N, C-alpha and C positions, 0 to 999 in steps of 0.2 A: 503492500499501499503506500507506504514512504518514498520506495523507486519510482512508483507512478506518480506521484504529487512533485517527487525533485525533475521528473523530466516534465511535468509541465511546464512547472516554474523554468527551465531552462528555455523552451520553444518559447514561451513568453518573453522571456528577456530577450532572446535572439529574433523576436519578431518586433520588439520594441526598441531594439538597435538598430537594426534595419531601417523602422521607420523613421529613427531621430537621423540616422543616417542621410538619407533620401532629403530628409527637409532640409538640413543644415546644405544639404548641395544647391537645394534650390534657392535659399538663402544666400548663399553665396554667390550667384549670379548678379546679385546687386552690392557686392560689396567689394573695396578695394583691394585687389590681387587676391580676389574670391579665388580658390581652387573646386572645379568641378571635376565630375566622372565624362566620360563620353556619352553615356547614355542622357544624362541632362544637355551634352551641347548637341547631340541632334535634334529632341524635344524642342530647345531652345529656337534654333535654326528653323526649326518648322513652323515652329510658331512667329518668327518674327515674317519668315517668305508668306503665311497667310496673312499677316496684318499688312504689310506690302500692298498686294494685291488686291485687300479688299479696301484699304485707302486710295489705290489707284482707282479702281472700279466706281468709288463713288464721287469722285473727285473728277470722274472723267465727263467730259462736255464736248461740245461741237470744236473745239480746237486739240484737247487731247484727245488720241484715240484709246478707245477702249480693250483692254487684254485682250479679249477673243479678238477682235480685228486684228491686234498685232501678231498675235499667232497665226491667225490664218496667213499675213501678210509674210510670216516668216517663214511658211514653211511652202507657199506658191514662190519665194526669194530663192528657197534651196534647191529647190526642181529647176530653176533656169540653168542652161547653159553660161548666159551671159555672166552671171552670178560667178559661178565658177571659174571661167576667163579672169574676171577681174580679181576674184582672190588670188590668183596663182600669180598674176600680174605681181599685185602689193607684194606678197609673202616674198616671190626672190629678190624683191627688190629693199626690203627689210632683213633680210638675211643675208643678203650681199653687204649691206653696211654694216649688219652685228660684226660680218667677218673682217671687212676691213677695219672697222673700229678697234676691234681686241686686239687685231694683230699691233694697231698704230699704238692701244692704250699702254700694252703687256712691255713694246720697249721701251717709252718714254718713263714707264712705273719702277719698270726694274734697273734703267740707266739714271732714275732719280739719287740713287746713292750715292753716284758719283757728284763732287759738287757742282762741276762745268756745265751738267743737264740738270741740277735740281731744280735751278731758275727757269728752265725751259718748261718742266714740266708742271713749275708753278703758275709758270704764265698760263699756260692750256688750261689749265682749272679756273682762272681767272675769266676765258673768255665764254664760260657759260651765261654771263651776262650780256652777253651779244645779243642781239636781236637776228633770225635768221631772215627777216621780213627787212630790213637793212642791205643784206650780203647777197641780196638775188641779182641784183645788178651785175655786180663782178663776179658771182659765180657763172651768172652768163655770158660773159663776155671771156671766159678761162675754160667753158665747156662746149662741146661739140653739138651737143643737143638734148632733147629733153630729157634722156634717161639718163644721161651723165649728171645733167643739172641736178637732177632730184636724188640721186648716188650720194654729190658731193653735198650736199646742202645736210644729206642725212648724218653722214658720215660727220661731217663739223658741226651738227646738234648734238651727236650722240657721246662723241669722244669727249669732250670735258668734262660730262657726268662720268664716265667709265674712267676717267683720270682721278675725279675727287674721288670715288668709291676705294680704288685699288690704292692710293696715296695712306687714305688714314687706316688703312689692315696694313701698310707696312711701315707709317708710325707708330702705332700702337703694338708692334711687336714686342714682345717681354725681352728686357736686355738678358737674361739668363741667359735666353739661345744663343745670343752672341757670344758670351762669355763662355759657354760649352766649346765653341767650335774653337775658340782661342786656347781652352784648355787641351784639347782633342790637337793642336797645332794646326788647323786651315788657316790657311792665307786669306786677304780679302776676299780674293776673286771665288775662293770655294764656299765660304762663309753667305756670299752673296747665292751663289747656287742652293745650298742646302737650306739655310733660312728662309731665304725670301722666294726663289723660285720653286722648288719643291717643297718646302715646308707649307706656303701656302696657296699651293694648286689649287685645293679644294674651295680657296674663296673666290678665283677667278670664275668658278660656276655661279655661285652663288652671286657676285656683281653681276652675271651676263641674266640671270634669271632677274635681278631685283631691275636693271636697266633695261631690258627685252621692252618693259612698260615703256619707258621714254619715247624708244623708236617705233612703237605698234601706234604711240598716240598721235608723235610727230607724222606717220605714215599719210594720213589722210590731207593734211595741210599742205604735204610737199607737191602730193600727186595733183594737186589743185592749178598749181605753176604750168604742165605740160599735160594735156588732157587727151592728147592724141595716143598716147602709149596705154590707156585702160588705168584700171586699178579701183579699190574699194571709195578713195577719194573722189574719183570720176564721179563715180555712182552716185555717192552723198551728195554731190553738187547738181545733180541732176534731179534727184529727188527735190533738193529744196529749192531748184528753181522754180518745182512745179506744184511747190505747199504741198507734197505727199508728205504729210508729214508721219502717217502712216508705218512708210516704207523708208522713211527715215528711221523712226526707232525700232524697227523690225533688222534693219542693216545694223545699228549700234548694238542689240541683241548678240548678232553674229561675231562683230568685233569683240566684244566682253567674251563670248563663250570661246573663241580660238585665243587669245590673251590667257585665259585661265588654264586652257590645256597647255601653252607654251611654259607657263610659269610652272605649271604641274611635271613635263617632260622634263623641265633642266633642273626640278627637283629631284626626281627621280634618278637622273642622271647622274647626278651627282653624287647622291648617296650609293649607286650602285660602282662607282668610279672609284670612291673614295670612303667606306664602312667605317673609318671611325670618326667621319664630320657626323655623321647621324649619333653616334653614342659621345661625340662632347655634347652634340644639343641636349641629349636624355639627362647626361650630367648636370648641366646647366641648369636645368629645368626641377 
């Protein structure tokens, strides 16, 4: 009899503890630095999406398209060859710009530990304050056609932000890593290779992931300069020209989802090539 009572009390305590943990988890979503479990995160995101779409539906009028209309336009857009042709043009241009940008960035960032090149790298960082609009005429004179113009402007717009991010990584390297290389008898060039190039290789992918959003955001603006080659920027301009707000929102949704896909892809690639980077994040959290 006593054994049965003890088991009942233990079950009640377990249920009480579980209920208490769930309530604490829900309360944590409104507290600074609150820690919540994965189940709570999923439920919270679902609720946020429902609230967003409900508010969208309620506020929709003649100017703002309804979610159902946008969803219909979204499906029709994906079914057209015109959309995919323009999307491939934009993706190709963006990936080319990213490739050139990362090569230029790594060259100057790695060389920034050499005093002669440090000032050049710092100047590149300051170039992020220049507006692309004011440089269009200069780049038009320096390039042969619309494709080169758009590619040059994209690279010029991306490189300062890439360089800023990577220089911050180099500046924040723990001095103990340099001291360890000295202890092992490495010269300056060996230290540069081991600590900066090899030691921070995983950060290249993280910087690439973070700054891809800048390139993807700039692509629509740059493509508006020369519409003969096509691109999603060209489609946006055409939709805006005819006040087709429904297709504008649908296309923005596609652009957003593709950006999320590349963000996820680059993150997965980083963890696959550098498994220790995921371990560092888990340890830090």
